C-alpha positions as CSV (number, residue, x, y, z in Angstrom):
1,M,0.0,0.0,0.0
2,S,1.3,3.4,-0.7
3,L,0.7,6.8,0.7
4,A,-0.1,8.0,-2.8
5,H,-3.1,5.7,-3.1
6,V,-4.3,6.6,0.4
7,I,-4.2,10.2,-0.6
8,L,-6.0,9.5,-3.9
9,G,-8.8,7.7,-1.9
10,L,-9.1,10.7,0.5
11,L,-9.3,13.1,-2.4
12,Q,-11.9,11.0,-4.1
13,Q,-14.1,11.5,-1.0
14,Q,-13.7,15.2,-1.3
15,E,-11.3,18.0,-2.3
16,R,-8.9,19.0,0.5
17,T,-5.9,21.1,1.4
18,G,-2.7,19.4,2.5
19,Y,-3.4,20.7,6.0
20,D,-6.9,19.2,5.9
21,L,-5.4,15.9,4.8
22,K,-3.0,15.9,7.8
23,T,-5.4,17.1,10.5
24,E,-8.8,15.8,9.4
25,C,-7.7,12.5,7.8
26,F,-4.3,11.2,8.9
27,D,-4.6,12.6,12.5
28,D,-8.3,12.1,13.2
29,C,-9.5,9.4,10.8
30,I,-7.0,6.8,9.6
31,S,-4.0,7.1,11.9
32,H,-4.7,3.5,13.1
33,L,-4.3,2.4,9.5
34,W,-1.7,4.6,7.9
35,P,0.3,7.3,9.8
36,A,1.8,10.1,7.7
37,D,3.6,13.3,8.7
38,Q,3.1,16.6,7.1
39,A,6.3,16.5,5.0
40,Q,5.4,13.1,3.6
41,I,1.9,14.3,2.6
42,Y,3.1,17.4,0.8
43,R,5.9,15.5,-1.0
44,T,3.3,13.0,-2.1
45,L,0.8,15.7,-3.2
46,D,3.7,17.2,-5.4
47,K,4.3,13.8,-6.9
48,L,0.7,13.1,-7.6
49,E,0.3,16.5,-9.2
50,S,3.3,15.9,-11.5
51,Q,1.8,12.6,-12.6
52,G,-1.4,14.3,-13.4
53,W,-3.4,12.3,-10.9
54,I,-4.5,15.4,-8.9
55,T,-4.8,19.1,-9.7
56,C,-4.4,22.0,-7.4
57,T,-6.2,25.3,-7.2
58,V,-4.9,28.2,-5.2
59,E,-7.6,30.0,-3.3
60,I,-6.5,33.7,-2.4
61,Q,-7.2,34.6,1.2
62,H,-6.7,38.1,2.4
63,D,-6.5,37.5,6.1
64,R,-4.4,34.3,6.0
65,P,-2.0,32.5,3.6
66,N,-3.4,31.3,0.4
67,R,-4.8,27.8,0.3
68,K,-3.9,25.1,-2.1
69,V,-7.0,22.8,-2.7
70,Y,-6.3,19.5,-4.2
71,R,-8.8,17.4,-6.2
72,I,-8.4,14.0,-7.9
73,T,-8.4,14.0,-11.8
74,E,-10.0,11.4,-14.1
75,A,-6.4,9.8,-14.4
76,G,-6.1,9.8,-10.7
77,E,-9.6,8.1,-10.3
78,A,-8.5,5.4,-12.9
79,E,-5.3,4.8,-11.0
80,L,-7.2,4.5,-7.6
81,T,-9.6,2.1,-9.2
82,H,-6.9,0.0,-10.6
83,W,-5.1,-0.1,-7.2
84,L,-8.5,-1.0,-5.5
85,Q,-9.0,-3.9,-7.9
86,T,-5.4,-5.3,-7.5
87,H,-4.4,-7.9,-5.0
88,H,-1.1,-7.0,-3.4
89,P,1.5,-9.4,-1.9
90,L,1.5,-9.8,1.8
91,P,3.5,-7.1,3.4
92,V,6.9,-7.9,4.9
93,L,6.4,-6.9,8.6
94,R,9.4,-5.6,10.3
95,E,8.8,-5.8,14.0
96,P,11.6,-4.3,16.0
97,L,10.4,-6.0,19.2
98,L,10.6,-9.4,17.7
99,A,14.0,-8.8,16.3
100,Q,15.1,-7.6,19.8
101,L,13.6,-10.6,21.5
102,Y,15.3,-13.0,19.0
103,F,18.7,-11.7,20.1
104,A,17.8,-10.8,23.8
105,A,19.2,-13.9,25.5
106,Q,22.2,-12.0,26.6
107,L,19.9,-9.6,28.7
108,P,18.7,-10.3,32.3
109,N,15.1,-11.4,32.5
110,E,14.2,-8.1,34.2
111,E,15.4,-6.1,31.2
112,I,13.4,-8.3,28.8
113,V,10.3,-8.0,30.9
114,Y,10.7,-4.2,31.0
115,L,11.0,-4.2,27.2
116,L,7.8,-6.3,26.9
117,E,5.9,-4.1,29.4
118,Q,6.8,-0.9,27.4
119,E,5.4,-2.6,24.2
120,L,2.3,-3.7,26.2
121,E,1.7,-0.1,27.3
122,A,2.2,1.3,23.8
123,R,-0.2,-1.4,22.4
124,Q,-2.8,-0.8,25.0
125,E,-2.7,2.9,24.1
126,K,-3.2,2.1,20.4
127,L,-6.1,-0.2,21.2
128,A,-7.7,2.5,23.3
129,Q,-7.4,5.0,20.4
130,C,-9.0,2.5,18.0
131,E,-11.8,1.8,20.5
132,A,-12.4,5.6,20.8
133,I,-13.1,5.8,17.1
134,E,-16.9,6.2,16.7
135,T,-18.4,4.1,13.9
136,L,-21.8,2.6,13.4
137,S,-22.0,-1.1,13.9
138,L,-22.2,-3.3,10.8
139,S,-25.7,-4.3,11.7
140,H,-26.9,-0.7,12.3
141,P,-29.8,-0.1,9.8
142,T,-28.6,3.5,8.8
143,A,-24.9,2.5,8.4
144,S,-23.8,3.3,4.8
145,R,-21.8,0.9,2.8
146,E,-18.7,3.1,3.3
147,Q,-19.3,3.2,7.1
148,K,-19.6,-0.6,7.1
149,L,-16.2,-1.0,5.3
150,H,-14.6,1.4,7.7
151,Q,-16.0,-0.7,10.6
152,L,-14.7,-3.9,9.1
153,V,-11.2,-2.4,8.8
154,L,-11.3,-1.0,12.4
155,D,-12.4,-4.4,13.7
156,L,-9.4,-6.1,12.2
157,V,-7.1,-3.4,13.6
158,K,-8.6,-3.9,17.0
159,Q,-8.4,-7.6,16.9
160,R,-4.7,-7.4,15.8
161,E,-3.8,-5.2,18.7
162,Q,-5.8,-7.4,21.1
163,T,-3.9,-10.5,19.8
164,Y,-0.6,-8.7,20.2
165,L,-1.6,-7.7,23.8
166,D,-2.6,-11.3,24.6
167,W,0.9,-12.5,23.3
168,L,2.8,-9.9,25.3
169,E,1.0,-10.8,28.5
170,K,2.0,-14.4,27.7
171,A,5.5,-13.5,27.0
172,I,5.8,-11.5,30.2
173,R,4.4,-14.5,32.2
174,A,7.0,-16.8,30.5
175,M,9.8,-14.5,31.4
176,H,8.7,-14.3,35.0
177,T,8.5,-18.1,35.0
178,L,12.0,-18.3,33.7
179,R,13.2,-15.8,36.4
180,D,11.5,-17.8,39.2
181,R,13.2,-21.1,37.9
182,N,16.6,-19.4,37.7
183,N,16.2,-18.0,41.2
184,S,15.5,-21.4,42.8
């Protein structure tokens, strides 16, 4: 998945400024799926514009800096549709914690437990952020097709975080058991 396609999808929903993309979309709406900082967003907007997938209109503002409003073009819509219809290979997950654990045998158990507890806290925070996202349930009669798709995605993200939390708790218990055995 690429940031360019995420931005095309957001611009297909409605025209936006780079600032709107950052604050209304990446910070408030899809941060659980695809984080992006402001510099990445603006670089990608420039790239999309040079490819002809979006256009930009400058709105003159007298009391504030001018606004650049981006909208998707027909070519951008075609690219987005192609991307939406294409199955992509499974992503290669790079989990720093797992790499650390793989080589952590040289560390004392207490340090490994501390590392696991830090990850547990971060994952609990992410799950809480996902649970705070308000969406209509899949069975709600007024839920739109788009809202139902958003809920399906959010459900998977929450399940993934809960699975990670369950594994972390198991790993912490295992490290405590190892410590108890080594102390006896």
